[in-house]
C-alpha positions in Angstrom: -16.5 7.9 21.7 -13.4 8.5 20.2 -12.4 9.1 16.1 -11.5 5.7 15.7 -14.6 4.4 17.5 -16.6 6.9 15.1 -15.5 6.1 12.3 -15.4 2.2 12.7 -19.2 2.4 13.9 -20.0 3.4 10.1 -18.1 1.1 8.5 -15.5 3.6 7.2 -12.0 2.6 6.4 -8.7 4.4 7.8 -5.4 4.1 8.3 -4.4 4.9 11.8 -0.8 6.1 12.6 0.5 6.0 16.1 2.5 9.1 16.5 4.5 7.7 19.3 5.9 4.7 16.6 5.8 7.5 13.8 5.8 11.6 14.5 4.8 13.6 11.6 7.9 16.4 11.7 6.8 20.1 10.7 7.4 19.8 7.3 5.3 16.5 6.7 2.4 18.2 8.4 2.6 21.4 6.8 3.0 19.4 3.1 -0.4 17.9 4.0 -1.8 21.4 5.2 -0.8 22.9 2.1 -2.9 19.9 -0.2 -5.9 20.4 1.4 -8.5 22.0 -0.1 -10.8 21.9 3.2 -9.8 22.2 6.5 -11.6 22.1 10.1 -10.1 22.7 12.7 -10.6 22.4 16.4 -9.2 24.5 18.8 -10.9 24.1 22.4 -14.5 24.8 22.1 -14.2 26.4 18.6 -14.3 24.9 15.5 -12.5 27.0 12.5 -13.1 26.5 8.4 -10.5 26.9 5.7 -11.3 26.5 2.3 -9.2 26.7 -0.5 -11.5 29.1 -2.8 -12.6 31.1 -0.2 -10.7 31.7 3.2 -7.5 29.7 2.9 -5.6 28.9 5.8 -2.7 30.9 6.1 1.3 29.2 6.7 0.9 31.2 10.3 -2.0 29.1 11.0 -1.1 26.0 9.5 2.0 26.1 12.1 -0.5 27.0 15.2 -3.3 25.2 14.5 -1.4 21.9 13.3 2.1 21.5 14.7 2.7 21.4 18.5 5.0 23.0 20.2 7.9 20.3 20.2 7.3 20.6 16.1 5.1 17.6 15.9 1.8 17.6 14.5 -0.8 18.2 16.8 -3.4 15.1 16.6 -6.0 13.6 15.8 -6.3 14.8 11.9 -7.9 12.8 9.9 -7.0 13.2 5.9 -9.2 12.1 3.4 -8.2 13.5 -0.2 -8.8 16.9 -0.1 -10.1 17.2 3.8 -7.8 17.8 6.6 -9.8 17.1 10.0 -7.9 19.0 12.8 -9.2 17.7 16.5 -12.5 15.7 17.2 -15.8 15.7 18.7 -18.7 13.5 17.3 -20.7 16.8 15.8 -17.3 17.8 13.8 -16.9 14.2 12.5 -20.6 14.2 11.2 -20.5 17.6 9.7 -17.2 16.8 8.0 -17.1 12.9 7.0 -21.0 12.9 7.5 -22.5 9.4 7.5 -21.0 7.3 5.2 -21.1 4.2 4.9 -19.0 0.8 3.2 -19.8 0.5 0.3 
């Protein structure tokens, strides 16, 4: 199951942006990361959690975890209000987005 399939199957509305059509720059990626109150980042098999109050993501971590070597945002990224999730597994989305359903 992909991130899009996970969200669709639960009736969660989302906007899908293809980076081939509209790449997200380093500056825009950092702006989005700085605005997040909570971030979950999948790196390999590891999931890292950052929270604005207990363990904020440093600028260096933002660059390392969210920006690809070519200078564009790593994907997939889900942003929901103050939540940022980088990477996808069904378990990660289950934990962060939960069982929301269409209102």
